[in-house]
Structure formats: C-alpha cells, structure tokens
C-alpha positions as a Markdown table, in Angstrom:
| # | Residue | x | y | z |
|---|---|---|---|---|
| 1 | Met | 7.8 | -17.0 | -5.0 |
| 2 | Ser | 4.4 | -18.5 | -4.3 |
| 3 | Lys | 1.6 | -16.4 | -3.0 |
| 4 | Asn | 2.0 | -17.9 | 0.5 |
| 5 | Glu | 5.7 | -16.8 | 0.7 |
| 6 | Trp | 5.2 | -13.1 | 0.5 |
| 7 | Gln | 6.3 | -11.7 | 3.9 |
| 8 | Val | 4.4 | -8.4 | 3.6 |
| 9 | Asp | 1.1 | -10.4 | 3.5 |
| 10 | Asn | 1.6 | -11.3 | 7.1 |
| 11 | Leu | 1.4 | -7.6 | 8.1 |
| 12 | Thr | -1.7 | -5.7 | 9.1 |
| 13 | Pro | -2.7 | -2.9 | 6.7 |
| 14 | Arg | -1.4 | -0.3 | 9.1 |
| 15 | Gln | 1.9 | -2.1 | 9.5 |
| 16 | Arg | 2.3 | -2.2 | 5.7 |
| 17 | Glu | 1.6 | 1.6 | 5.5 |
| 18 | Val | 4.3 | 2.2 | 8.2 |
| 19 | Val | 6.8 | -0.1 | 6.5 |
| 20 | Val | 6.3 | 1.6 | 3.2 |
| 21 | Gly | 6.8 | 5.0 | 4.8 |
| 22 | Val | 10.1 | 3.7 | 6.3 |
| 23 | Tyr | 11.0 | 2.4 | 2.8 |
| 24 | His | 10.5 | 5.9 | 1.4 |
| 25 | Gly | 12.8 | 7.3 | 4.1 |
| 26 | Leu | 10.2 | 9.1 | 6.1 |
| 27 | Thr | 10.7 | 9.7 | 9.8 |
| 28 | Ser | 8.3 | 8.4 | 12.4 |
| 29 | Arg | 7.0 | 11.9 | 12.8 |
| 30 | Glu | 6.4 | 12.3 | 9.0 |
| 31 | Ile | 4.7 | 8.8 | 8.8 |
| 32 | Gly | 2.5 | 9.7 | 11.8 |
| 33 | Lys | 1.5 | 13.0 | 10.3 |
| 34 | Lys | 0.7 | 11.4 | 6.9 |
| 35 | Leu | -1.4 | 8.6 | 8.5 |
| 36 | Gly | -2.9 | 10.7 | 11.3 |
| 37 | Ile | -1.4 | 8.7 | 14.1 |
| 38 | Ser | 1.0 | 9.5 | 16.9 |
| 39 | Val | 4.8 | 9.0 | 16.6 |
| 40 | Arg | 4.6 | 6.4 | 19.4 |
| 41 | Thr | 1.9 | 4.5 | 17.4 |
| 42 | Val | 4.1 | 4.5 | 14.4 |
| 43 | Glu | 7.0 | 3.1 | 16.5 |
| 44 | Val | 4.8 | 0.3 | 17.8 |
| 45 | His | 3.6 | -0.6 | 14.3 |
| 46 | Arg | 7.2 | -0.6 | 13.0 |
| 47 | Tyr | 8.3 | -2.8 | 15.9 |
| 48 | Gln | 5.5 | -5.2 | 15.4 |
| 49 | Ala | 6.2 | -5.4 | 11.7 |
| 50 | Ser | 9.8 | -6.0 | 12.3 |
| 51 | Glu | 8.9 | -8.9 | 14.7 |
| 52 | Arg | 6.6 | -10.4 | 12.1 |
| 53 | Leu | 9.1 | -10.1 | 9.3 |
| 54 | Gly | 12.0 | -11.4 | 11.4 |
| 55 | Thr | 14.2 | -8.4 | 11.2 |
| 56 | Arg | 15.7 | -6.2 | 13.8 |
| 57 | Asn | 16.4 | -2.9 | 12.1 |
| 58 | Ile | 15.3 | -0.5 | 9.4 |
| 59 | Ala | 17.8 | -1.9 | 6.9 |
| 60 | Gly | 16.1 | -5.3 | 7.2 |
| 61 | Leu | 12.7 | -3.7 | 6.6 |
| 62 | Phe | 14.1 | -1.9 | 3.6 |
| 63 | Arg | 15.6 | -5.1 | 2.2 |
| 64 | Ile | 12.3 | -7.0 | 2.5 |
| 65 | Val | 10.2 | -4.2 | 0.9 |
| 66 | Ser | 12.8 | -4.0 | -1.9 |
| 67 | Gln | 12.6 | -7.7 | -2.6 |
| 68 | Glu | 8.8 | -7.7 | -2.5 |
| 69 | Lys | 8.2 | -4.4 | -4.3 |
| 70 | Arg | 6.5 | -5.8 | -7.4 |
| 71 | His | 4.2 | -7.9 | -5.3 |
| 72 | Ile | 3.3 | -4.9 | -3.1 |
| 73 | Gln | 2.6 | -2.7 | -6.1 |
| 74 | Ala | 0.3 | -5.4 | -7.6 |
| 75 | Lys | -1.5 | -6.4 | -4.5 |
| 76 | Tyr | -1.6 | -3.1 | -2.6 |
| 77 | Pro | -1.7 | -0.3 | -5.2 |
| 78 | Glu | -3.0 | 2.1 | -2.6 |
| 79 | Leu | 0.4 | 2.1 | -0.9 |
| 80 | Asp | 2.0 | 4.2 | -3.6 |
| 81 | Ile | 5.4 | 2.5 | -3.5 |
C-alpha cells in the first residue's frame, strides 16, 4: 500500500485512540476512562471514525485496524497497539 492509501491516516488523533481501544476489546466506558472523556464522546468518535473508514460496525473497525496494524505501529507508536 502506498502512504496515501492508509485509511487510519484519515482519522483524527482522538478517533485513532478510540478505534485502537475498540481493537483491544475495551468498552466505551473503559476507553472513556482511559482517555479522560465521557462515554458519549467515545461513542461520537467511534461513529465518526466508522463513517470516515466506510464501515458500519465494530467488526469492520477491527478488520481495518488488523490490516493496517504494522502501519499504525510504525507511524503512531504512542497508540500501543
């Protein structure tokens, strides 16, 4: 994949944090506590990330993160994936 084809690069930093939390199997409450934001804010970020990535469910988010895991690790090491 070329650098312009990585879907996670289209997300905001906060959306990437939320998506990685989903990938790790955390609930919205757990993600919110970890990031210091409300559950509702987590849900909004997850929804917006899903829209940007063209997926409608958590399985789709998981699939994209799984496919782009090496890129995420290299470009966003602070995400601890």
